[in-house]
N, C-alpha and C positions, 0 to 999 in steps of 0.2 A: 504494500500500500504506500504510494507516494505521499509524503507529507507536503501539503500545499504550503508554499511560502507566502506570507502576508506581512504587511507593515502597518504601523500606527503612524498617522500623520495629522498635523494640525493645520487648519485653514483659517485665514482671517475672514471676518464678516465683511459686509459692505453692500453696495448697490448691485442688484442683479436684474437682468431682463428675464422675464418669465412668461411662458405660454403654457396654458393647459389645453390638452386635447382629450376629448372623451368619446366613447362609443366606436372606437376603431381598434383593430389589433395593434399590439405594442409596436411592431416594426413600422407599420404605416403611420401610426400616431407620432412616433419619435421623429420620423423623417419630416413629417409636416411641421412639427414644432421647431425642429432644428432649422428648417428652411426659413421660417418666419423670423427667427432670431438672427440668422445670417443676413437676411435682408435688412433688418434693423441696424445691425452694426456696420453693414455695408453702405448705409446712407439713407435708408428709408425712415427718416426721422425729421423733426422740425428744423434741425440745423443743416440737413443734408450732409451730415458729418460721417465720413468713413472712419471707423474707430479701430480698425485692425481686429485681429481674431483672438479669441480665447476658446477653450474647449467647452462645448456644451455638456451639461450633466443632466441626466434624465432620472427623475424619481419614479420608481416602479413600485406598484402595490401588489404584493403577492396574494393570491387567493389561497384558500385552505389547502388545495392540492399542490401548491408551489408554482402553478402557472401564473401569469401576470394578468391583472384585471385590465379592462379596457378604459384605463384612465391614466394618463401620464402628465407629468409636469416637467417641462424642459427649461433649464436655467442656464444663463450665460453670465459669467462675471463681467461687469462692465470695466473695460480697461482703465488703468489708474488715472490717466489725465482727464477722464470724464467722470470719475467717481463723485466728485463734489457737486457736479451739476449735469446729470445725464440728459442727453437730448430726449425729447418726447417722441415715442414711437408713432409713426403715421398709421400703423395698423393697430386698431383698438384692441385686438386680442393679445397684444404684447403689453405686459404690465411691468412697471419698475417696482421692485421690492427691496426693502432693507432686510438683510438676513444676518443672523448672528454667526460668529465664528463657531467652528466645530472641530471635533477630533473624530477621525474615522479609522476604521480598519479596512485595508485595501488589498486586493489581490489582482494580479495582472495576467492577461493572456493575449494572444495574437489573432490574426485573421480578420475577416469581415464579420463583426459580431452581430448576431441576431438574438431575438428573444430566447431561443433555446439555449444559446451559449451563456447568456447572462444568468438564466435560471440554473443551469448546470454549475457555473462557477459560484453562484450565491450558495448553492447547496454544499459545495466543497469548502467554501470559506466558513460557513456555519459549522461544519464538522471540524475544521481545523481550529476554530476558536474555542470549541468545547462548551461545556455547560457553566464553567466558572466565570467566563467573560460576560459582562453586561453590555448589551447594545439593543437598539430598537429593532423589534421583529416585524413591525407592521409595514415597513417600507424599506427600500434600499436604493442606492444610486447606481445607475449604469452609465459608464463614461467611455466615449470613443474619442481618440485624440487626433485622428488622421482624416484628411480629405479623401473623398471616395476614389480619386484618381491615383492614390498611392497604393500599389498592389502588395508591396513587401514590407516587412518590419513594422506591421501595424501594432498599435498599443491600445488595448481596451482594459478597463478596470471595473470591478464591482466594489462598492464601498458600503460598509455598514456604519451607522452612526453610533459612536460610543456613548453610553449613558453615564 
């Protein structure tokens, strides 16, 4: 049995652009949410400002059987120079939210990640953390760091929020 490697990391809070998508399968909902956020940071905002890229994070809600519910929240950290005064999104489904800093447990894997991969690695991370570690069980974060056109060396992560 391979022992899954994971790490504990702290993230600062701040202003995030957030989109919620409901009633669609995880992969489709994620894609839709990410696209809206990329447009926002790409200049679809009241300042017409291109803000550069940060990696989107998707909050997934596991159902009883471990599969993911048809409701996701996609978040994008607003780049530093826009933190104090984020441009208003032109698309009203994009909201700006202030979020607290957090500590997470993270594990990494490669490839083009889909729902099945995130579910699989979430299960592995859960088992690696064991029963002594306290973290939120009602949701977790799915993160992809690469643009779709990058075929190799892709990095994806599953995060559990430390309690």
